[in-house]
N, C-alpha and C positions, 0 to 999 in steps of 0.2 A: 595466568590466563590473559587472554586478550578479550576486550569488550568490543563488539561490532553490533551494527544495526541492520535490521532487514524491514522491509516495507510491507505492512499488512493493511488490507483495505476491506471495506464492507459496501455493498450495494443494498440499500433498503428501499423497497417498493412500498409505498404507503398501503396499508390494509392487507398486506400479503405477507412478506417476511424479508429477512435480510440474509444475504449470501456472502461468504467470505471469497475474497480474491487476493492473488498475489501476483506480482510480475512474471512474465513468461520465463525470464532467466532470473534465478535466485541470486540477486546482487547483495553482497555484503558491503557496508559502508563503514568507515573507521570513525567518522564524525556525524553527529546528528543533524547538523544543518544541511549538509549535502543530502542526506537521506530524506530530510523534509522537502528540499527543493525538487528532488526527483519523484517523490511520492505526490506533490502537489501536481506536477506534470502528468503523472500517471492517472490521478483523480480526475483531472480536467479531460483527458482523453476518454476515460470511461463514462464520464458525465455527457460528453459530446455524442458518444456512440448510442447511449440510451435515449437522449432526447431526439436523435435522428430517426429512431424507431418509435417515437412518441410514447415513450414509457416514462411516467413520472418517477424520479428516483432521488434518494438522498444519498450521497457518496460521503463515506468517512474513511480517512486515511491516516495512518500513524505509524511510527517508527518503533519497532520492538527491539529492545537491547537484549542481546544474547551473549553468553560467555562462550569462547571458543578455545580449546586447548592450543597452546603455541609450543612447538618442538624448540627445545633448547640445545 
């Protein structure tokens, strides 16, 4: 099996709720470092969108490790 990483994020609005988000294109990363770098960029974009709309938010982004079957 091959281990890959995918980006998962949450937008949390204080005193309301948290909403899960994922990138528009489901990209699979082979190493965690690259996943975290792209996750940070995605989180920054989401934070910028929400602050432009004057919505106070906390953004949480992490990389989830998943196992994928590999054909031999």
